[in-house]
C-alpha positions as CSV (number, residue, x, y, z in Angstrom):
1,M,-12.6,-9.9,22.0
2,D,-13.5,-8.8,18.4
3,K,-10.7,-8.6,16.0
4,P,-9.9,-5.1,14.7
5,A,-11.3,-4.5,11.3
6,V,-9.2,-3.7,8.2
7,G,-10.0,-1.0,5.7
8,I,-8.6,-2.0,2.3
9,I,-7.8,1.0,0.1
10,I,-7.5,0.3,-3.6
11,P,-6.8,3.3,-5.9
12,V,-8.1,2.6,-9.4
13,Y,-7.9,4.0,-12.9
14,N,-9.8,2.0,-15.5
15,E,-9.2,-1.4,-13.8
16,G,-12.4,-3.0,-15.1
17,E,-10.3,-6.0,-16.4
18,N,-8.8,-6.7,-13.0
19,I,-11.0,-5.5,-10.2
20,G,-13.3,-8.6,-10.1
21,D,-10.4,-11.0,-9.8
22,T,-8.8,-8.7,-7.2
23,I,-11.9,-8.6,-5.0
24,K,-12.3,-12.3,-5.3
25,A,-8.7,-12.9,-4.3
26,I,-9.2,-10.6,-1.2
27,E,-12.3,-12.4,-0.2
28,D,-10.7,-15.8,-0.6
29,S,-7.6,-15.0,1.3
30,I,-8.4,-12.5,4.1
31,R,-10.3,-13.9,7.1
32,A,-10.0,-10.7,9.2
33,P,-13.1,-8.5,9.2
34,H,-12.7,-6.0,6.4
35,K,-14.2,-3.3,4.2
36,I,-12.9,-2.5,0.7
37,Y,-12.7,1.2,-0.4
38,I,-12.4,1.7,-4.2
39,V,-11.0,5.2,-4.8
40,Y,-11.6,6.5,-8.4
41,D,-10.8,9.8,-10.2
42,F,-13.7,10.2,-12.7
43,D,-17.2,9.0,-13.1
44,Q,-16.6,7.2,-16.4
45,D,-13.9,4.9,-14.9
46,N,-14.7,1.4,-16.2
47,T,-14.0,0.0,-12.7
48,I,-17.2,1.4,-11.3
49,P,-19.8,-0.8,-12.9
50,A,-18.1,-4.0,-11.7
51,V,-17.7,-2.6,-8.2
52,K,-21.4,-1.7,-8.1
53,E,-22.3,-5.3,-8.9
54,F,-20.3,-6.5,-5.9
55,I,-21.9,-3.9,-3.6
56,E,-25.4,-4.9,-4.8
57,S,-24.5,-8.5,-4.0
58,G,-23.9,-7.5,-0.3
59,L,-20.2,-7.2,-0.2
60,D,-18.9,-4.6,2.3
61,M,-17.4,-2.1,-0.2
62,K,-17.6,1.6,-0.8
63,L,-16.9,3.7,-3.9
64,V,-15.0,6.9,-3.0
65,K,-14.3,9.7,-5.4
66,N,-10.9,11.2,-5.3
67,P,-11.5,15.0,-5.6
68,A,-8.0,16.0,-6.5
69,G,-7.1,13.2,-9.0
70,G,-3.9,11.2,-9.3
71,V,-2.8,8.1,-7.5
72,V,-1.1,9.8,-4.5
73,N,-4.3,11.7,-3.8
74,A,-6.4,8.6,-4.2
75,I,-4.3,6.8,-1.6
76,K,-4.5,9.8,0.8
77,T,-8.2,10.1,0.2
78,G,-8.7,6.4,1.0
79,L,-6.6,6.7,4.2
80,R,-8.7,9.6,5.4
81,E,-12.1,8.0,4.4
82,A,-11.5,4.6,5.9
83,G,-12.4,4.5,9.6
84,E,-11.1,1.0,10.5
85,D,-8.4,0.5,13.1
86,Y,-6.0,-1.1,10.5
87,L,-5.6,0.3,7.0
88,L,-4.1,-1.7,4.1
89,V,-3.0,-0.1,0.8
90,T,-3.1,-2.4,-2.2
91,M,-3.3,-2.2,-5.9
92,A,-6.1,-3.5,-8.2
93,D,-3.9,-5.5,-10.5
94,L,-3.4,-8.7,-8.5
95,S,0.2,-7.9,-7.9
96,D,0.0,-8.0,-4.1
97,D,0.1,-11.1,-1.8
98,Y,-3.2,-11.3,0.1
99,S,-2.2,-14.6,1.7
100,V,-0.1,-12.7,4.3
101,V,-2.7,-10.1,5.3
102,D,-4.0,-12.1,8.3
103,D,-0.4,-12.5,9.6
104,M,0.1,-8.7,9.1
105,C,-3.0,-8.2,11.3
106,R,-1.5,-10.5,13.9
107,L,1.7,-8.5,14.0
108,M,-0.3,-5.3,14.4
109,S,-2.2,-6.9,17.3
110,E,1.2,-7.5,19.0
111,G,1.8,-3.7,19.0
112,Y,3.3,-2.7,15.7
113,D,2.1,0.4,13.9
114,I,3.2,-0.5,10.4
115,V,3.7,-3.9,8.9
116,C,5.4,-3.8,5.5
117,G,5.0,-6.4,2.8
118,S,8.6,-7.1,1.9
119,R,9.8,-8.4,-1.5
120,Y,13.5,-8.2,-0.5
121,M,13.7,-9.8,2.9
122,K,14.4,-13.5,3.3
123,G,11.3,-15.4,1.9
124,G,10.1,-12.5,-0.2
125,K,9.9,-12.6,-4.0
126,Q,9.3,-10.4,-7.0
127,I,8.0,-12.0,-10.2
128,G,8.2,-10.0,-13.4
129,G,8.2,-6.3,-13.9
130,P,10.7,-3.9,-15.6
131,L,14.4,-4.7,-14.7
132,I,15.3,-1.1,-14.0
133,K,12.4,-0.6,-11.7
134,K,13.2,-3.8,-9.8
135,T,16.9,-3.0,-9.5
136,I,16.4,0.6,-8.2
137,S,13.7,-0.5,-5.8
138,R,15.8,-3.3,-4.4
139,I,18.9,-1.1,-4.0
140,A,16.8,1.7,-2.3
141,G,15.2,-0.7,0.1
142,I,18.2,-2.7,1.2
143,S,20.5,0.3,1.4
144,L,18.0,2.1,3.7
145,W,17.9,-1.0,5.9
146,H,21.7,-1.0,6.3
147,L,22.4,2.7,6.3
148,T,19.5,4.1,8.4
149,G,18.3,1.1,10.4
150,L,14.8,1.3,8.9
151,P,13.2,-1.9,10.0
152,T,12.2,-3.1,6.5
153,H,14.1,-4.1,3.4
154,D,11.3,-2.8,1.2
155,A,10.4,0.8,2.1
156,T,9.2,1.6,-1.4
157,N,6.6,-1.1,-1.6
158,S,3.0,0.3,-1.3
159,F,1.7,-2.9,0.2
160,K,1.7,-1.9,3.9
161,L,-0.7,-2.2,6.8
162,Y,-1.0,1.0,8.9
163,R,-2.5,1.7,12.3
164,K,-5.2,4.4,11.7
165,K,-4.4,6.1,15.0
166,M,-0.7,6.6,13.9
167,L,-1.8,8.0,10.5
168,N,-4.0,10.5,12.3
169,S,-1.0,11.9,14.0
170,M,1.0,12.5,10.8
171,E,0.8,15.0,8.0
172,I,1.3,13.2,4.7
173,E,3.2,15.5,2.3
174,S,3.7,13.3,-0.8
175,D,2.3,14.9,-4.0
176,G,3.8,12.7,-6.8
177,G,2.7,9.0,-6.6
178,F,3.6,5.9,-4.8
179,E,6.4,7.6,-2.8
180,V,3.8,8.0,-0.1
181,G,4.7,4.6,1.2
182,I,8.3,5.5,1.9
183,E,7.3,8.8,3.4
184,I,5.0,7.2,5.9
185,V,7.4,4.5,7.0
186,T,10.4,6.7,7.4
187,K,8.5,9.4,9.3
188,A,6.9,6.8,11.5
189,H,10.2,5.0,12.3
190,F,12.0,8.2,13.2
191,S,9.1,9.4,15.3
192,G,9.3,6.3,17.5
193,Y,6.5,4.2,16.0
194,K,7.0,0.4,15.8
195,V,7.6,-0.9,12.2
196,T,8.2,-4.4,11.1
197,E,8.0,-6.4,7.8
198,I,6.7,-9.7,6.5
199,P,7.9,-11.6,3.4
200,C,5.5,-11.4,0.5
201,T,5.4,-12.2,-3.2
202,W,4.8,-9.4,-5.7
203,T,3.7,-10.4,-9.2
204,D,3.6,-8.1,-12.2
205,R,0.2,-7.3,-13.7
206,E,-1.2,-9.3,-16.6
207,E,-4.0,-6.9,-17.7
208,G,-4.2,-3.2,-18.1
209,E,-1.4,-0.5,-17.8
210,S,0.7,0.3,-14.8
211,R,0.5,3.9,-13.4
212,F,4.0,3.7,-12.1
213,R,6.2,6.5,-13.6
214,I,9.8,5.9,-12.5
215,I,11.4,8.9,-14.2
216,K,8.7,11.3,-13.1
217,W,8.6,10.1,-9.5
218,A,12.3,9.4,-8.9
219,P,13.0,12.8,-7.3
220,K,10.0,12.3,-5.0
221,Y,11.4,9.0,-3.7
222,L,14.9,10.5,-3.3
223,K,13.4,13.2,-1.1
224,W,12.4,10.7,1.5
225,Y,15.5,8.5,1.0
226,F,17.6,11.5,2.0
227,F,15.2,12.4,4.7
228,A,15.9,9.0,6.3
229,L,19.7,9.5,5.9
230,K,19.6,12.9,7.5
231,K,17.5,11.6,10.4
232,K,20.0,8.8,11.0
233,L,22.9,11.2,11.0
234,A,21.3,13.9,13.2
């Protein structure tokens, strides 16, 4: 039986310095059949020329324009556009741990609908990054695990593998940024879908500028944090 293919969604914003190394890391690490979707906001994005070179070399990739702009819309556009059975959201800055993706796919084949890359479970690790961001993220993830029974210690991590069929049944409401990851995992869990996690290592970017905006997006994260608490208490 053929293995299900993975659609790898990468939102980008002037990631020309990083995208080549990211694509090479994906190709070196992931054995599962896959296609890479690069989602960009504007035609002058410096990521595009590098991606076109990979496409011309025969790599299974697609450039997808994000009509609405912004990282959350880029992720949602990629999730809609990709047609593979499994969909992986990852960043272009080499922060995510591609060595675990084949194991994520194995867990999906065992019946899970979401497999979360987890920095905060046993065996997970976070290297670098702003202290306040790390602290808030860790507290949020571990408290959701204990207080609501959410089956991941790291709900806020964007690095997750989703079953396409599950996503098709769900309306994604996020309109801020990376809070889309916590929205999907909380909605899925409380709708009866199977969620699990796998330890991974997250490494802070070395090149370019992060698009994470903690002050701006904090209320968006809190919305889904309290959503999970209310669901647990209902």
